[in-house]
C-alpha positions in Angstrom: 16.5 -24.2 -90.3 16.8 -21.3 -92.7 14.4 -18.3 -92.2 14.5 -15.1 -94.2 12.9 -11.8 -93.8 15.3 -9.7 -95.8 15.2 -6.5 -97.8 18.8 -5.6 -98.5 22.4 -6.0 -97.4 23.6 -2.4 -97.2 25.0 -1.4 -93.8 23.7 -4.7 -92.2 25.3 -6.0 -89.0 26.3 -9.6 -88.8 25.3 -11.1 -85.5 26.0 -14.5 -84.2 23.8 -15.7 -81.4 25.7 -18.5 -79.6 24.1 -20.8 -77.0 26.4 -21.5 -74.1 28.2 -24.8 -73.8 26.8 -27.7 -71.8 26.1 -26.6 -68.3 25.7 -28.6 -65.0 21.9 -28.3 -65.4 22.1 -29.5 -69.0 24.1 -32.6 -67.8 21.4 -33.4 -65.2 23.4 -32.3 -62.2 21.9 -30.4 -59.2 22.2 -26.6 -59.3 21.5 -24.0 -56.7 20.9 -20.8 -58.7 20.2 -20.1 -62.5 22.8 -17.4 -62.6 25.7 -19.3 -61.1 25.3 -22.6 -62.9 28.6 -23.4 -64.5 29.9 -25.3 -67.6 30.8 -29.0 -67.5 34.1 -30.2 -68.8 32.3 -30.9 -72.1 30.9 -27.4 -72.1 34.4 -25.9 -71.7 35.5 -28.0 -74.7 32.6 -26.7 -76.7 33.6 -23.1 -75.8 37.1 -23.8 -77.2 35.5 -25.1 -80.4 33.3 -22.0 -80.7 36.3 -19.7 -80.5 38.0 -21.6 -83.3 34.8 -21.2 -85.4 35.1 -17.4 -85.3 37.4 -16.7 -88.2 37.0 -12.9 -88.4 37.7 -10.5 -85.5 34.4 -9.5 -83.9 33.8 -5.8 -83.1 31.8 -6.6 -80.0 31.4 -9.6 -77.8 28.3 -9.7 -75.6 27.5 -12.1 -72.7 24.5 -12.4 -70.5 24.9 -11.9 -66.7 24.9 -15.7 -66.2 28.2 -17.4 -65.6 27.8 -20.1 -68.2 27.8 -17.6 -71.0 30.8 -15.8 -69.6 32.7 -19.1 -69.4 31.6 -20.0 -72.9 32.8 -16.6 -74.3 36.1 -16.6 -72.5 38.2 -18.5 -75.2 36.8 -16.2 -77.9 37.6 -13.1 -75.8 41.2 -14.5 -75.3 41.5 -15.0 -79.0 40.2 -11.6 -79.9 41.3 -9.3 -77.0 40.8 -6.1 -79.0 37.0 -6.7 -79.3 34.8 -4.6 -77.1 33.0 -6.5 -74.4 29.6 -5.8 -73.0 27.0 -7.5 -70.8 23.4 -7.4 -72.1 20.2 -8.8 -70.5 20.2 -11.8 -72.8 20.0 -14.4 -70.0 17.7 -17.4 -70.0 14.0 -17.0 -69.4 14.1 -17.4 -65.6 10.4 -18.2 -64.9 11.0 -20.1 -61.7 11.9 -18.4 -58.5 15.6 -19.2 -57.8 14.7 -20.2 -54.3 13.0 -23.2 -55.8 16.3 -24.6 -57.0 17.8 -25.7 -53.6 20.3 -28.1 -55.1 17.8 -29.8 -57.4 18.1 -31.1 -60.9 16.1 -30.1 -64.0 14.2 -33.4 -63.7 13.3 -32.7 -60.1 12.0 -29.2 -61.0 9.9 -30.5 -63.9 6.6 -30.5 -62.0 7.2 -26.8 -61.1 8.1 -26.0 -64.7 5.0 -27.8 -66.1 2.8 -26.0 -63.6 4.2 -22.6 -64.8 3.5 -23.3 -68.5 0.1 -24.8 -67.8 -0.9 -21.7 -65.9 -0.6 -19.8 -69.2 -0.5 -16.4 -67.5 1.9 -14.0 -69.3 2.0 -11.7 -66.3 2.6 -14.3 -63.6 5.8 -14.0 -61.6 6.8 -17.1 -59.6 8.6 -15.2 -56.9 11.6 -13.0 -56.1 14.2 -13.3 -58.8 11.8 -14.8 -61.3 10.3 -13.0 -64.4 7.1 -13.1 -66.3 6.6 -13.8 -70.0 6.0 -10.1 -70.4 9.3 -9.4 -68.8 11.0 -11.7 -71.2 9.5 -10.0 -74.2 10.5 -6.6 -72.8 14.1 -7.9 -72.7 13.8 -9.1 -76.3 12.5 -5.7 -77.3 15.5 -4.1 -75.5 17.9 -6.2 -77.6 16.1 -5.1 -80.8 16.8 -1.5 -79.7 20.4 -2.2 -78.8 21.1 -3.8 -82.2 19.5 -0.9 -84.0 21.9 1.5 -82.3 25.1 -0.5 -83.1 27.8 0.7 -85.5 29.6 -2.6 -85.3 29.8 -4.9 -88.3 30.3 -8.2 -86.5 28.8 -9.0 -83.1 28.9 -12.2 -81.1 26.1 -12.6 -78.5 26.6 -15.5 -76.1 23.1 -16.3 -74.8 20.7 -19.1 -74.0 18.3 -21.5 -75.7 14.9 -20.0 -74.8 16.1 -16.4 -75.2 17.5 -17.1 -78.7 14.2 -18.6 -79.7 12.3 -15.8 -78.2 14.3 -13.4 -80.3 13.8 -15.4 -83.4 10.0 -15.8 -82.7 9.6 -12.0 -82.2 11.2 -11.4 -85.6 9.2 -14.1 -87.4 5.9 -12.9 -85.9 6.9 -9.2 -86.1 5.1 -8.6 -82.8 6.0 -8.2 -79.2 2.4 -8.3 -78.0 1.8 -10.1 -74.7 -1.4 -12.0 -74.0 -2.4 -15.6 -73.2 -2.7 -16.6 -76.8 0.8 -15.4 -77.6 2.1 -17.1 -74.5 0.7 -20.5 -75.8 2.1 -19.8 -79.3 5.5 -19.1 -77.9 5.4 -22.3 -75.8 4.5 -24.3 -78.9 7.3 -22.6 -80.9 10.1 -23.3 -78.4 9.0 -27.0 -78.3 9.1 -27.3 -82.1 12.8 -27.4 -82.3 15.9 -27.5 -80.1 19.0 -25.2 -80.0 21.8 -27.5 -78.9 24.5 -26.3 -76.5 27.2 -24.5 -78.4 25.0 -23.9 -81.5 25.4 -20.7 -83.5 22.5 -18.8 -85.0 23.8 -16.3 -87.7 21.7 -13.1 -88.2 22.0 -10.2 -90.6 20.4 -7.2 -88.9 19.4 -3.7 -90.1 16.5 -2.2 -88.2 13.4 -4.0 -89.4 15.3 -6.0 -92.0 16.6 -9.3 -90.8 17.9 -12.5 -92.2 18.4 -15.7 -90.2 20.7 -18.4 -91.4 20.8 -22.0 -90.4 21.3 -22.9 -86.8 24.6 -24.8 -86.9 26.7 -27.2 -84.8 29.1 -28.1 -87.6 32.0 -26.6 -85.5 31.4 -29.0 -82.6 33.1 -32.4 -82.6 30.3 -33.9 -80.5 27.2 -31.7 -80.8 24.1 -32.4 -78.8 20.8 -33.0 -80.5 19.1 -31.3 -77.6 19.4 -30.8 -73.8 17.7 -29.6 -70.8 16.8 -26.0 -71.1 18.6 -24.4 -68.2 
């Protein structure tokens, strides 16, 4: 997938959005909380391959608060210890209350997930620790602002599948408006294509000017065509 909205290359920041490696949830294993879900052995191997794909020293390495992005970033941090490290709110769209996990699998939570999307209420919050679609889009807007303030030339952002697509969608539509129609459009968008574990989405960023390169898994010896979204 190659998407361009691009007006010039001067003073642009190169940003790589990286989806975390395969997690326990992606592998169909039971999990207890979206924040503490960890990588599988395969996910750790993907993390090593991501680090080898980074051929130039990054100025900044960003992770989400969720453990699986921190584990995925660790080999890259070890390879480039001089890079600044920060935590941004680029975690996965956590639309189900964490109390609903209770050592269940993605498949077992599917009815709850389907009910959330069918409700089509952009302001609905499922419970303590969950967020609404409006909350997600606010986090996307916050990342826009953070990127606009950066002086760094090369940034790695270790994030999650739905958040990466929310960021891409906001740039393509050039809107952060929140309503039921936009909610339905976003749901259709994220179901239109997958972002495999360990995939890299390269971005050239300068304020309102943005260029998206192809989502790639060429650096992975055994890429996934798609996986569960947690």
